[in-house]
C-alpha positions in Angstrom: 25.1 10.4 5.1 23.4 11.9 2.2 19.1 11.2 1.7 20.0 9.2 -1.4 22.5 6.9 0.1 20.5 6.7 3.2 17.9 5.2 1.1 19.4 2.3 -0.9 16.7 0.2 0.8 13.6 0.0 2.6 11.3 -2.6 5.2 8.6 -2.7 2.8 7.9 -4.0 -0.4 6.9 -2.1 -3.3 4.0 -3.4 -3.3 3.0 -3.2 0.5 3.5 0.7 -0.6 1.3 0.4 -3.2 -0.8 -0.9 -0.9 -0.3 1.6 2.1 -0.9 4.5 -0.8 -4.3 3.1 -1.7 -5.8 2.6 1.6 -4.7 6.3 3.0 -6.2 7.8 -0.9 -8.7 4.5 -2.4 -9.4 7.5 -5.3 -5.5 7.8 -5.8 -4.7 8.3 -10.0 -1.9 5.4 -10.9 0.6 8.8 -11.5 0.3 9.5 -8.2 0.6 6.1 -6.7 4.4 5.6 -8.7 5.6 9.2 -7.6 4.6 7.9 -4.3 6.4 4.4 -4.1 9.3 6.0 -6.2 8.6 3.5 -9.3 7.4 4.2 -12.7 3.8 4.5 -14.0 4.3 1.2 -15.4 5.8 -0.8 -12.4 3.1 0.9 -10.1 0.4 -0.7 -12.8 2.0 -4.0 -12.6 2.1 -3.9 -9.0 -1.8 -3.2 -8.9 -2.6 -5.6 -11.2 -0.8 -8.3 -8.8 -2.5 -7.3 -6.0 -5.9 -7.3 -7.7 -5.2 -10.2 -9.5 -4.0 -12.2 -6.1 -7.6 -10.2 -4.4 -6.0 -8.1 -1.8 -7.6 -5.6 -3.2 -10.1 -4.8 -5.8 -10.0 -1.9 -8.6 -14.0 -0.2 -9.6 -13.8 2.2 -12.4 -15.6 5.5 -11.0 -16.1 8.4 -14.1 -12.7 8.5 -15.3 -10.7 7.3 -12.2 -10.4 3.7 -10.4 -11.4 3.4 -6.9 -9.3 0.9 -4.6 -11.2 -1.0 -2.1 -8.5 -3.2 -0.3 -9.4 -7.1 0.9 -8.6 -6.2 4.5 -9.1 -10.5 5.6 -6.0 -11.2 3.4 -3.0 -13.2 5.0 0.3 -11.4 4.4 2.3 -13.3 2.1 5.2 -14.5 3.6 5.8 -17.5 5.8 6.8 -15.6 9.2 4.2 -13.2 9.0 1.2 -15.5 7.0 -1.1 -15.4 10.3 -1.1 -11.6 10.1 -3.6 -10.0 7.5 -3.5 -7.2 5.3 -5.4 -5.0 8.0 -2.4 -5.6 10.8 -0.3 -4.5 8.0 -2.9 -0.9 8.0 -3.7 -0.8 11.2 0.5 -1.1 12.2 1.7 1.6 9.6 -1.6 4.4 9.4 0.7 7.0 10.9 -1.9 8.1 12.9 -1.3 9.8 16.4 -2.1 8.1 19.7 -5.0 8.8 21.3 -3.8 11.1 24.5 -4.1 9.2 27.7 -6.7 11.1 29.9 -5.3 13.4 32.5 
């Protein structure tokens, strides 16, 4: 199976991907967000607007760049996950190595 055919779908939406990207690097440029998520800059901007309008993140201008702040206490939107919060999603997908167990 080739890399392209293997990546036809993902478990997370582009909105989740944008949220994860800005959670990891809060001052990413829109161009960088779009590249990471594999969408156009226009799509990335619309996702940022969606997340901002619904209170999932705030955008603050710092010099020539935007700085994003995630509102960690907001619930996930789908009825199957609404009992979880954004922070749960971010923690689950943090890609951090677990602390080694003491010997």
